[in-house]
DRENLO-607932 format. One record per atom (N, C-alpha, C, O): y, x, z; residue in one letter. Coordinates in steps of 0.1 Angstrom, whole numbers, plus 5000, padded with zeros to 4 digits. Each point is the difference from the previous one (the first is absolute). Example, Ala and Ser with C-alpha at 12.3 -4.5 7.8 and 13.67 -1.06 7.14 Angstrom:
<padrens>
494351325078A501249915000A501250095000A500050105007A501149864986S501150095000S501149925008S501150055001S
</padrens>
This chain:
<padrens>
513946505203M499249974989M498849925005M499350045009M500449844985K498949925004K499149984988K500549984989K498250025013I499149984989I498849935005I499550035011I500049874982R498849935004R498850074996R500050074990R498949915017P498750074996P499649964986P500149884996P499450224997N499549984986N501149984990N499749984988N501650035016D501150004990D500450144997D500250085009D499949954978P500450144997P501550025002P500849914999P499550225003L501450045002L500350124990L499350105001L501749894991V500450104991V501350065004V501049935002V499050214999V501250075004V500350104989V499250084997V502049924998N500550094990N500950115006N500949965008N498950164989F500950115005F500050114990F499150014991F501950085011T500150124991T500050125009T500650015011T498850104984F500050135008F500150114990F499749984988F500650145017Q500250124991Q499050115004Q499650005012Q500150084979S499150125002S500850105009S501350004999S498050085009I500750105008I500650104991I499450054991I501949985011S500650114993S499650145005S499750015012S500250084979D499650145003D498650005007D499850075010D499349854985Y498650005006Y499450144998Y500050054989Y499650015022P499550144999P498850014990P499149925000P500950194992V498950034991V499550145002V500750094999V498049925003D499350125001D499150014988D499049934999D501350164991L499250014988L499050125002L500550125001L498249864999Y499150115002Y499250004987Y499249914997Y500950204995F499450014987F498650075002F499950105006F499149834988L498650055000L499650024985L499849904993L500150235003T499750034986T498850094999T499750085009T499749924979D498850084998D500450154998D500950034993D498550055015L500350155000L499150074989L500150124999L499249814993S499150074990S500950044988S501149954998S498450144995Y500850064989Y500449904989Y501150004995Y498049905003T500349904989T501249915004T500549934991T499850065021M501149925005M501350075001M501049955005M499150184992S501150095002S501349944993S501150015006S498749944982D501249954993D500649885007D501349995000D497949925006D500549885007D500850055012D501149945003D498450155004L500650055012L501450074997L500949985007L499150094982E501250074996E501149894996E501250025003E498349874991T501049894997T500649955013T501249985000T497949995010V500549955013V501050095006V501149965005V498650174995S500850105006S501450014992S501050005007S499049994980N501250014993N500949885001N501250004998N498149885006M500749885002M500449975014M500549895003M499450215006T500349985014T501549945001T500249915008T500750154986N501449965001N500249854995N500749935006N498650044983D500149864995D499449905010D500549895002D498450155004I499349915010I501049985012I500249895005I500450225000V500949995011V501249924997V500349915008V500350114981L501249924996L499749854999L500849925004L498150054990T499649864998T499749935013T500549895002T498750185006M499649945013M501249995010M500149915008M500950184991R501149995008R501049894996R501049975007R498849974981N500849894997N499649875008N500749915001N498050105004V499649885008V499850035015V499949915008V500150224995T499950045015T500550145002T499850094991T500949935020K500550135003K499150075009K500150125003K498849815002K499150065009K498750044993K499049925000K501050194993L498950044991L499450135005L500850105002L497949914999Q499350135002Q498950014990Q499449904996Q500250225000M498950024991M499150115005M500450105005M498349874993G499050105004G499050024989G500049934990G499150165012F499150044989F498750055006F499950075010F499049894984G498650045004G499250034987G500449964989G498450095013A499250044989A498549975002A499549995011A499849994977F498649975000F499450064987F500650004990F498250065011V499350054989V498649944999V499549965011V500050034977D498749934998D498950055010D500150125005D499049804998K498950035009K499350134995K499850024988K499850075021P499450134996P498549984997P499150085004P500649824988V498649974995V500049974985V501049964995V497950064999F499849974986F500149844998F499449945009F501250004981P500650074988P501550035001P500650034991P499949955021F501550025002F500450154998F501050034995F498150055010V500250154998V498750064996V498949955002V501250184993V498850084998V499650065014V500750085005V498149885000P499750045014P499450145001P499050025006P501750084989T499750145001T501050065009T501249965000T498550155008P501050065009P501350044993P501049985005P498950084983Q501250054993Q500949884996Q501250015001Q498249884994Y500849894996Y500549925012Y501149944999Y498250065012L500549935012L501250075005L500949945006L499150204993Q501250075004Q501249994991Q501150005004Q498649984983N501049994990N499649904989N499450044990N500849835012P499649904990P500650024986P499549944990P501650145009C500650024987C499550124993C500650044990C498350025015L499450124994L499649964985L499449904998L501050194993N499749994986N500649874993N499449954991N501750005015V500749894994V501050054990V501050065004V498849914984G501050054990G500050154998G499050065003G502149994992T500150144998T500750085010T500150125000T500549805010K500850075011K499150025012K499049935002K501450175006E499450035012E500649915011E501150025004E498249874999L500649905009L499250005013L498850045001L501949935010H499449995013H500449875006H501249975002H497849945002C500249885006C499450005014C499150085003C501449845006D499549995013D498649955000D499749914992D499450135017P498749945001P500049865004P501049955005P498049974991P500049855003P500049985015P499550075008P501249824995F500149965014F500249855001F500449944990F499350005021L500149865002L501549955000L500449914992L500450155017Y501449965001Y500750115007Y499550065009Y501749974987K500950105006K501449955002K500649964990K499950035022H501449965003H500850124997H499850115005H501349874987I500850124996I501449995006I500550105005I500249784994L501349995004L500249875008L499849904995L500750115018S500249885008S501349934994S500750064992S499449815012L501149934995L501350075004L500250045011L500749974979T501250075002T501249954992T499749944989T501550085015D501149974991D500650124993D501150004994D498150115007N500450124993N499349994986N498950054998N501849894992F499449974987F499850134992F499150004991F501750105011E499850134993E498750065004E499350064991E500349935022E498750055004E498949934994E499050064996E501149805002F499049924994F499850054985F498950014996F502350014997R499950054986R499350134999R499250024991R501050075018E499450135000E498549995003E499250074994E500449855016K498649985004K499249944988K498950054998K501749864995T499249934989T500050094988T499249984991T501550135008K500050094989K498750085000K499450034990K500150005022V498950105001V498749935005V499050075001V501049805001T498749935004T499849874993T501049954994T497850005006R499649874994R499149925009R499250065007R500849814992I499249915009I499149904993I500249984988I498949955019A499349894994A500249885009A500450015012A499349874982Q500349885008Q499149995012Q498950055000Q501649885009V499249985013V500349865005V501149954999V497949995007L500349875007L500750025013L499650095007L501349834996T500850025012T499749885010T499449904996T501050125016D499749895010D500849884997D500950004992D498849895014K500549874997K501549985003K500649904996K500050195011D501449995003D500950064990D501250005002D498350064987I500850064990I499849934987I498949964996I502250024997S500049944987S499650104990S500650114999S498449864993V499450104990V500449964986V499949884996V500650214996I500349984986I499150094992I500150125000I499049824993F499150084991F500750014986F500149904993F500350225003A500550024987A499050064991A499650125002A499849814989V498850044992V500249984985V501049934996V498150124997D500049984985D499649864997D499449935009D501050024980N499849864996N498549975000N499649885003N499550214993K498649974999K499449985014K498949955001K501850095010L499549995013L500749885008L499749985012L501249964981H500849895007H499149895006H500249975012H498949984981S499149895005S499250045011S499849935010S499750204990L499250055011L500850015013L499549955010L501750104989Y500850025012Y500649875005Y500349985012Y499949924979T500449875004T499049935009T500349945010T498450084986K498949955009K500050075013K499849945011K500450194989L500150085013L501149955009L499949995012L501349994982A501249965007A499849875007A500649975010A498549944984A499849875006A499450015014A500149915008A499250204995F499350025013F501050075010F499650015012F501650034984L500950065009L501149905004L500449924993L500150095020P500949915005P501450004993P500749904999P499750224996S501350014993S499950114989S500250115003S499449854985A499850104990A500549944987A500049884997A500550214994A500549964987A499450104990A499850125003A500149844984V499550084989V501050014989V500549894996V499850234999G501050014989G499450094990G499250095003G501149894984V499550084989V501050114997V501149974997V498450155004L500950124996L500150014985L499049974993L502250065003S500250034985S499250134997S499650085009S500349954978A499350124996A500650135006A499350105003A502149904999S500750115006S500249995015S500550095006S499049805000S500249975014S501549995005S500350005012S500649984978T501450005004T500449865005T501149995005T498149914995N500349875005N499749995015N500049895006N499750225001I499650005014I501249955008I499849935010I501450094986V501249955007V500149854999V500349945011V499450004978D500049864999D498949945008D500249895007D498650174994L498949945008L500450005015L499849915007L500950204997L500450015014L501149895004L499949935010L501150064981R501149915002R499549855000R500349935009R498950044981D499549864999D499149965012D500149895005D499050204999N499149975011N500750005013N499649935009N501450154993Y500849995012Y500749875001Y500049945011Y500550004978A500649875000A499049895005A500449915007A498450104988K499049905004K499750015015K499849905006K500150224999I499750025014I501149965009I499849935010I501550104986A501149975008A500349855000A500549955010A499149984980N500349854999N498849925005N500049884998N499050185008K498849935004K500449935014K500650065008K499049814993A500349935012A498749935005A499249954993A500750045021E498949945006E500549905010E501050035007E498449864995L500449905010L498849985010L498949984996L501550035017M499049985010M500649905010M501250015004M498049905001T500449915010T499550045014T498850035002T502149985007T499750055014T500149895010T499950025012T500349854983Y500249895009Y498649975007Y499049994993Y501150005020E498749975007E500349875009E501049995007E498049924993S500149885008S498649945002S499250014991S500649945021D498849935002D499949864994D498949944999D502250024995Y500149864995Y500249994985Y499849904994Y500750215000L500350004986L499450124993L499950115006L499749874982E499650114991E500950004988E500249904993E500350225004V501050014990V499450104989V499750115003V500349844985S499650094988S501250004991S500849915000S499350204992S501250024991S499650074988S499050074999S501849914991S499950074987S501450044995S501049945004S499150174988L501250054996L500050024985L499150064995L502049894998S500150034986S501450074998S501049965006S499050144985L501250084999L500550004985L499149994991L502250025007S500550024987S501250105001S500850005009S499250094981L501050115000L501349954996L500249954989L500950075019L501349974996L500750114993L500749984990L499250145015N500550124994N499250125005N498949985005N501650144993S499250125003S499650015015S499150075003S501749875006T499850015014T499749875007T499550005011T501049894984A499949875007A498949924994A499849994988A499549935021L499049914996L500249875007L500549995011L499149904981S500149875006S498649965004S499050034993S500949915019A498749965005A499949865003A501049945005A497950004993C499749865004C498850015010C498950044996C501349915016M498950015010M499549865003M500849915002M497950074998Y499449875001Y499250005013Y499150085002Y501249825007F499249995012F499249875000F500449904996F498450115010D499249895003D499850005015D499650105006D500749795001V499849995014V498949905003V500149894996V498950155012F498949925003F499949985015F500150095008F499749794996S499849975014S498650035004S499149964994S500850115018S498750035005S499649925012S499150035007S501749874995L499749915011L499049894996L500149954989L499050025020Y499049904997Y500149895010Y499249905000Y
</padrens>
């Protein structure tokens, strides 16, 4: 292949997403009493989540962690008895909730999905920011969508989805955002020369669920004077 300085070169090619791309799902949910119904929904839908995700990957693990509101006013009543049991005098039932804490790891990533279902039955979590190597999906109420969209813009790989009133669309949120992550492509040029500088850009178009068509554009500049 020969190219003159300052003449562009366009290369077309097709590539496919990796099959059975490993997925580690770590659920972070609010452990406070008011979020108990959402956690119960996730627990009851464990089988649906597993069946849906296994349609796109056989390498699936699920983990679980918990968070409760900060132990300060107005998040909790800052008295010793309420700090020990934030659910004190809630409704007509004698309820006991865990004391507030920053974060608690409950279940490591595992392919034992029955254990995951059992763990989520008895505990609840709050959202937490994760490090930049993890893709975060914020599943929030519609009224909080714009707020979390702004937050997601500051994270290297984050998505925001609106939960339905019953939280039953969590499966759709996971499947759709997995597809976005799995079909993401980046182009980097590693060509090094004392005489040439190569810059490139990449445009993609989806052919089907796994294949993408790409057009790569090169500019070659001579650095000789």
